[in-house]
SEMI-870798 format. One line per 4 residues: number of its first residue (from 1); for each residue x, y, z of C-alpha. Coordinates in Angstrom, 1 decimal, padded with zeros to 4 digits. Layout:
<sites>
NUM	X,Y,Z; ...
</sites>
This chain:
<sites>
1	052.3,-013.1,009.9; 052.0,-016.1,012.1; 052.3,-018.4,009.1; 055.5,-016.6,008.1
5	057.0,-017.1,011.6; 056.1,-020.8,011.6; 057.6,-021.3,008.2; 060.8,-019.5,009.3
9	061.0,-021.7,012.5; 060.5,-024.9,010.6; 063.0,-023.8,008.0; 065.5,-023.0,010.7
13	065.0,-026.3,012.4; 065.4,-028.1,009.1; 068.6,-026.3,008.4; 069.9,-027.1,011.9
17	069.2,-030.8,011.3; 071.0,-030.7,007.9; 074.0,-029.1,009.5; 074.0,-031.6,012.4
21	073.7,-034.6,010.0; 076.5,-033.2,007.9; 078.7,-032.8,011.0; 078.0,-036.3,012.1
25	078.8,-037.7,008.6; 082.1,-035.7,008.6; 083.0,-036.9,012.2; 082.2,-040.5,011.3
29	084.4,-040.4,008.3; 087.2,-038.8,010.3; 086.9,-041.5,013.0; 087.1,-044.2,010.3
33	090.3,-042.7,009.0; 091.7,-042.7,012.5; 090.8,-046.4,013.0; 092.5,-047.3,009.7
37	095.7,-045.9,011.2; 095.6,-048.6,013.9; 095.5,-051.9,012.1; 095.4,-054.2,015.2
41	092.4,-053.5,017.5; 091.3,-055.7,020.4; 088.1,-055.2,022.5; 087.9,-056.9,025.9
45	084.3,-057.7,027.1; 082.8,-060.0,029.7; 081.6,-059.7,033.3; 084.8,-060.2,035.4
49	088.5,-059.6,034.8; 088.1,-057.2,031.9; 090.6,-054.6,033.2; 093.2,-057.2,034.2
53	092.9,-059.0,030.9; 093.3,-055.7,029.0; 096.5,-055.0,030.9; 097.8,-058.5,030.4
57	097.1,-058.4,026.6; 098.7,-054.9,026.3; 101.7,-056.1,028.3; 102.1,-059.3,026.1
61	101.9,-057.3,022.9; 104.1,-054.5,024.1; 106.9,-057.0,024.6; 107.2,-057.3,020.9
65	109.9,-054.7,020.0; 108.3,-054.2,016.5; 104.9,-053.3,018.0; 103.6,-050.0,019.4
69	100.7,-050.6,021.8; 098.2,-048.4,023.5; 095.5,-049.5,025.9; 092.5,-048.2,027.8
73	090.9,-049.7,030.9; 087.5,-048.8,032.5; 087.4,-050.7,035.8; 088.1,-049.4,039.2
77	090.0,-046.4,037.8; 089.8,-045.7,034.1; 093.2,-045.3,032.5; 094.8,-044.6,029.1
81	098.1,-046.5,028.9; 100.6,-045.0,026.4; 102.9,-047.2,024.3; 105.8,-046.8,026.8
85	103.6,-047.9,029.7; 102.9,-044.5,031.2; 099.3,-044.2,032.5; 097.0,-041.2,032.8
89	093.6,-041.2,034.3; 090.6,-040.6,032.0; 088.8,-037.5,033.2; 085.1,-037.4,032.6
93	083.5,-034.0,032.5; 080.2,-035.2,033.9; 081.5,-038.1,036.0; 079.7,-041.0,034.3
97	081.2,-043.2,031.7; 080.0,-042.9,028.1; 080.9,-045.1,025.1; 081.4,-042.1,023.0
101	084.7,-041.5,024.8; 086.1,-044.3,022.8; 086.4,-041.8,019.9; 088.8,-039.7,021.9
105	090.7,-042.9,023.0; 091.2,-043.8,019.3; 092.4,-040.3,018.5; 094.8,-040.3,021.5
109	096.2,-043.7,020.4; 096.8,-042.4,016.9; 098.6,-039.3,018.2; 100.8,-041.6,020.4
113	101.8,-043.5,017.3; 100.2,-046.7,018.3; 099.6,-049.4,015.6; 097.8,-051.7,018.2
117	095.0,-050.7,020.5; 093.5,-052.8,023.3; 090.3,-051.4,024.7; 088.1,-052.6,027.6
121	084.4,-052.5,026.7; 082.7,-050.0,029.0; 079.1,-050.6,027.8; 076.5,-052.5,029.9
125	073.4,-052.2,027.6; 073.6,-054.8,024.9; 072.8,-052.3,022.2; 075.7,-050.1,023.3
129	078.0,-053.1,023.4; 077.2,-053.6,019.7; 077.7,-049.9,019.0; 081.1,-050.0,020.8
133	082.3,-052.8,018.6; 080.7,-052.0,015.2; 080.8,-048.2,015.2; 083.5,-047.1,017.6
137	086.3,-049.7,017.7; 085.6,-052.2,014.9; 088.0,-054.7,016.4; 089.1,-057.8,014.6
141	089.6,-059.6,017.9; 087.1,-059.5,020.7; 087.6,-061.2,024.1; 084.6,-062.3,026.2
145	086.3,-063.2,029.5; 083.4,-065.0,031.2; 079.6,-065.0,031.8; 078.6,-064.3,035.4
149	075.7,-063.0,037.4; 075.8,-059.2,037.1; 073.8,-056.5,035.4; 071.0,-059.0,035.1
153	068.5,-056.1,034.7; 070.2,-054.9,031.6; 071.6,-058.1,030.1; 069.6,-060.9,031.7
157	067.4,-061.8,033.3; 069.1,-065.2,033.0; 072.8,-066.2,032.5; 071.8,-067.4,029.1
161	070.6,-063.9,028.4; 073.8,-062.4,029.6; 075.8,-064.7,027.3; 073.7,-063.6,024.3
165	073.9,-059.9,025.3; 077.7,-060.1,025.5; 077.7,-061.8,022.1; 076.5,-058.6,020.5
169	080.1,-057.4,020.7; 081.4,-060.2,018.6; 083.2,-059.1,015.4; 081.5,-060.2,012.2
173	084.1,-062.2,010.3; 086.6,-061.8,013.1; 087.8,-063.8,016.1; 086.3,-064.1,019.6
177	088.3,-065.6,022.5; 086.8,-066.7,025.7; 087.5,-068.7,028.9; 083.8,-069.3,029.6
181	082.8,-072.9,030.0; 079.3,-073.2,031.3; 077.7,-071.2,028.5; 080.3,-071.8,025.8
185	077.7,-073.5,023.6; 075.7,-070.3,023.5; 078.8,-068.3,022.5; 079.5,-070.8,019.8
189	076.0,-070.4,018.4; 076.3,-066.6,018.4; 079.7,-066.8,016.8; 078.4,-069.0,014.0
193	075.6,-066.5,013.4; 078.2,-063.7,013.0; 080.6,-065.9,010.9; 083.4,-065.4,013.4
197	085.8,-068.0,014.7; 085.6,-068.8,018.4; 088.7,-069.8,020.4; 088.0,-071.4,023.8
201	091.0,-071.2,026.1; 091.8,-073.7,028.9; 093.3,-072.5,032.2; 095.1,-075.8,032.4
205	097.2,-074.7,029.4; 099.0,-072.3,031.7; 101.4,-074.1,034.1; 102.1,-073.2,037.8
209	105.7,-072.4,036.8; 104.4,-069.8,034.3; 102.2,-068.2,037.0; 104.9,-068.1,039.7
213	106.7,-064.9,038.5; 103.5,-062.7,038.6; 103.8,-060.0,041.3; 100.1,-059.8,041.8
217	097.1,-062.1,042.0; 095.7,-063.2,038.7; 094.0,-066.3,037.3; 095.2,-068.8,034.7
221	092.1,-068.1,032.7; 093.2,-064.4,032.2; 096.7,-065.4,031.3; 095.4,-068.1,028.8
225	093.3,-065.4,027.1; 096.2,-063.0,026.8; 098.4,-065.8,025.4; 095.8,-066.6,022.8
229	095.6,-063.0,021.7; 099.4,-062.8,021.5; 099.6,-065.9,019.4; 097.1,-064.5,016.9
233	099.2,-061.3,016.7; 102.4,-063.3,016.1; 104.0,-062.8,019.5; 105.6,-066.0,020.8
237	104.7,-067.4,024.2; 108.0,-066.6,026.1; 107.9,-063.0,024.9; 104.3,-062.6,025.7
241	104.7,-064.0,029.3; 107.8,-061.7,029.8; 105.6,-058.7,028.9; 102.8,-059.8,031.2
245	105.2,-060.1,034.1; 106.2,-056.5,033.6; 102.7,-055.2,033.2; 101.4,-052.9,036.0
249	098.4,-054.4,037.8; 095.0,-052.7,037.8; 094.2,-050.5,040.9; 091.3,-052.8,041.6
253	093.4,-056.0,041.8; 093.0,-058.3,044.7; 095.6,-057.2,047.3; 096.5,-058.5,050.7
257	097.3,-055.7,053.1; 099.1,-056.4,056.4; 097.4,-054.1,059.1; 098.2,-053.3,062.7
261	095.6,-051.6,064.8; 094.8,-051.6,068.6; 097.6,-054.1,069.1; 096.2,-056.6,066.7
265	097.8,-057.8,063.5; 095.6,-059.0,060.6; 095.5,-059.2,056.8; 092.9,-057.1,055.0
269	091.8,-058.5,051.6; 089.8,-056.3,049.2; 087.6,-058.7,047.2; 085.0,-056.0,046.3
273	086.0,-056.1,042.6; 084.8,-059.7,042.4; 081.2,-058.6,043.1; 079.4,-061.8,042.4
277	079.3,-065.2,044.3; 081.2,-067.3,041.8; 084.1,-064.8,041.3; 084.2,-064.2,045.1
281	084.6,-067.9,045.9; 087.2,-068.3,043.1; 089.3,-065.6,044.7; 089.0,-067.0,048.2
285	089.9,-070.5,046.9; 092.9,-069.1,045.1; 094.1,-067.1,048.1; 093.8,-070.2,050.3
289	095.6,-072.4,047.7; 098.5,-069.9,047.7; 098.4,-069.6,051.5; 098.0,-065.9,051.2
293	095.4,-065.7,053.9; 095.4,-067.1,057.4; 093.7,-070.3,058.6; 091.0,-068.2,060.2
297	089.1,-065.5,058.3; 086.5,-062.9,059.1; 084.1,-061.6,056.4; 082.7,-058.1,055.9
301	079.7,-057.9,053.6; 079.0,-054.4,052.3; 075.3,-054.0,051.6; 073.6,-051.5,049.2
305	069.9,-050.6,049.0; 070.0,-050.9,045.2; 071.7,-054.3,045.3; 069.4,-056.3,047.6
309	069.7,-059.5,045.6; 073.5,-059.3,045.5; 073.5,-058.7,049.3; 071.6,-061.9,049.7
313	073.9,-063.9,047.4; 076.9,-062.8,049.5; 075.1,-063.9,052.7; 074.3,-067.3,051.1
317	077.9,-068.2,050.4; 079.0,-067.7,054.0; 079.1,-071.5,054.7; 081.4,-072.0,051.7
321	083.9,-069.5,053.3; 083.3,-070.7,056.9; 084.4,-067.5,058.6; 085.2,-066.9,062.3
325	083.1,-063.7,062.2; 080.7,-062.1,059.7; 080.4,-058.3,059.8; 077.5,-056.7,058.0
329	078.0,-053.1,057.0; 076.0,-050.6,054.8; 072.3,-051.1,054.5; 069.9,-052.9,054.5
333	072.0,-055.5,056.3; 068.9,-057.7,056.8; 069.0,-058.5,053.1; 072.3,-060.3,053.7
337	071.4,-061.6,057.1; 068.2,-063.3,055.9; 070.3,-065.6,053.6; 073.0,-066.5,056.1
341	072.1,-070.0,057.3; 071.0,-070.4,060.9; 074.1,-072.3,061.9; 076.3,-069.2,061.1
345	073.9,-066.6,062.6; 075.8,-066.5,065.9; 078.9,-065.4,064.1; 077.2,-062.3,062.7
349	078.0,-058.8,063.9; 075.5,-056.3,062.5; 077.0,-052.9,061.9; 074.1,-051.5,059.8
353	073.8,-047.9,059.1; 075.1,-045.0,057.0; 075.9,-043.0,060.2; 079.1,-044.9,060.9
357	082.3,-043.5,059.4; 085.0,-045.6,057.9; 087.3,-045.4,061.0; 084.3,-046.3,063.3
361	083.6,-049.4,061.2; 087.3,-050.3,061.2; 087.5,-049.9,065.0; 084.3,-051.9,065.6
365	085.5,-054.8,063.4; 088.9,-054.9,065.0; 087.4,-054.8,068.4; 085.1,-057.7,067.6
369	088.1,-059.9,066.7; 088.9,-062.1,069.7; 091.7,-060.8,071.9; 095.0,-062.2,070.9
373	093.9,-063.1,067.4; 096.9,-062.8,065.0; 096.5,-065.5,062.4; 093.4,-064.0,060.9
377	092.3,-062.3,057.7; 089.5,-059.9,056.9; 087.8,-060.6,053.6; 085.8,-057.7,052.3
381	083.1,-058.8,049.8; 080.0,-057.4,048.0; 079.9,-054.0,046.4; 082.6,-051.4,047.1
385	080.5,-048.3,046.9; 079.4,-046.5,050.1; 080.6,-048.0,053.3; 083.0,-050.3,051.5
389	085.0,-047.4,050.2; 085.1,-045.8,053.6; 086.2,-049.0,055.3; 089.0,-049.5,052.8
393	090.2,-045.9,053.3; 090.3,-046.4,057.1; 092.2,-049.7,056.7; 094.8,-048.0,054.5
397	095.5,-045.8,057.4; 096.7,-048.8,059.5; 098.4,-050.7,056.6; 102.0,-051.4,057.2
401	102.8,-053.5,054.1; 101.1,-054.8,051.0; 101.8,-058.1,049.3; 100.4,-060.2,046.5
405	103.2,-062.8,046.4; 104.3,-063.8,049.9; 102.4,-066.4,051.9; 100.4,-065.2,054.9
409	102.6,-067.1,057.4; 105.8,-065.7,055.9; 104.4,-062.1,055.9; 103.2,-062.4,059.5
413	106.5,-063.8,060.7; 108.5,-061.1,059.1; 106.1,-058.3,060.3; 106.3,-059.6,063.8
417	110.1,-059.1,063.8; 109.8,-055.7,062.1; 106.9,-054.0,063.8; 105.8,-053.5,067.3
421	102.4,-052.1,068.3; 103.9,-048.9,069.9; 106.2,-048.1,066.9; 103.6,-048.8,064.3
425	101.2,-046.5,066.0; 103.7,-043.6,065.4; 104.5,-044.6,061.8; 103.0,-042.5,059.0
429	100.2,-044.2,057.1; 101.1,-045.7,053.7; 099.7,-044.0,050.6; 097.7,-046.7,048.9
433	098.2,-045.0,045.5; 102.0,-045.1,045.9; 102.0,-048.7,047.1; 102.0,-051.5,044.6
437	102.9,-054.9,045.9; 105.8,-056.5,047.7; 107.0,-059.8,046.3; 108.8,-062.3,048.6
441	112.2,-061.0,047.4; 111.2,-057.4,047.9; 109.8,-058.0,051.4; 112.9,-060.0,052.3
445	115.1,-057.2,051.1; 113.1,-054.7,053.1; 113.5,-056.8,056.2; 117.3,-057.2,055.7
449	117.7,-053.4,055.2; 115.5,-052.6,058.2; 112.8,-050.9,056.3; 110.2,-049.0,058.4
453	107.9,-049.0,056.6; 108.8,-050.5,053.2; 107.0,-048.8,050.3; 107.3,-050.1,046.7
457	106.8,-047.3,044.3; 105.4,-047.7,040.8; 108.4,-046.0,039.2; 111.4,-048.3,039.3
461	109.6,-050.7,041.7; 112.3,-050.4,044.4; 111.6,-050.2,048.1; 111.9,-046.7,049.6
465	113.5,-047.0,052.9; 112.9,-044.6,055.6
</sites>
């Protein structure tokens, strides 16, 4: 009797496995048929700038009237972007990202009638990066934006290791495009192994005049990559740039918010998305070159217990930024403080602890700014999760305008004439999700029309005047 039960159990298990394998074979064949209906497929991989580059490429290709383009980003807020530019958030039933969701992305793109799909690689593990490319998207063009210090546990432990891990997403017999310089030789070696062509783009190939029309902050490296992809797809430079200018920026883009709180005016700059020392310093340098932050800056470093090494890296770059004040939030703040050089220790204000709310952190930071400070910017660096998110939410409550195109001096001057501490206190907070960016022309128009406050909505991008 027992033998009979065991035989039945084993037989049932075997049948279940056969059924499962049959289902997987059928699903794989169905997915391959779906992929065949999208002849142009692009995967965007790398450490920094993946979401921005995905949007730039999609915008550049969408400008071609003969091309129907869909895209998917995974960064700060995962989005599926329909051919017309409409965006919908990607809902995940269990919260965490999973590479298998690319199957549903391909299916949605086919149903939308797309013949071109631009997909951000969401995998961190090298093996899953390879699966994403070879089994799920099978792109003919793969972008590796750059090689930076991040996810060293999974892809490192060295930057050379990160470069080789990212290379596992290269398309065999296809084309890989990269703006990486320091480890370009490794990417070339890996490309040769996979018999794919490597195109190394130069940021100098993009002129300042071509960067000027962008309504948000982006790098020449990102634009150069998008232009290279557009050229491969037969879209001319002028058309591609026009499409990029019209593209909607990623929610995680660098943004300069003008804030008024407790009688003090300052610029709040969210640099959390940079999340590594090199990218953080590149963003700070760019903001200074464009005069989008004040002559004096404060820095807030958000620390996390599972990112102790990163906390220390952010503390170590303080001399390169040379801030007026350094605020340490989250925990353990000592992991950042230990790496702040002795000469800058007297500028540190330690706000360690998970007990402080976002508004409490905001108030403590604003209070620590010297009385009368107006020409000052608060740069928020490190990792966004935890206290960083709470601080951002609290700062949004006192944001009176957002800009990614006007110089800091210009913004401050116009805000001084528009807002007074007593009137701003009574003004309703701006919804950060409804606010995009104010260009110089938009801000000037708002000033002329007496906007209070001026909100630039995503639809139509015209200021709503109250």
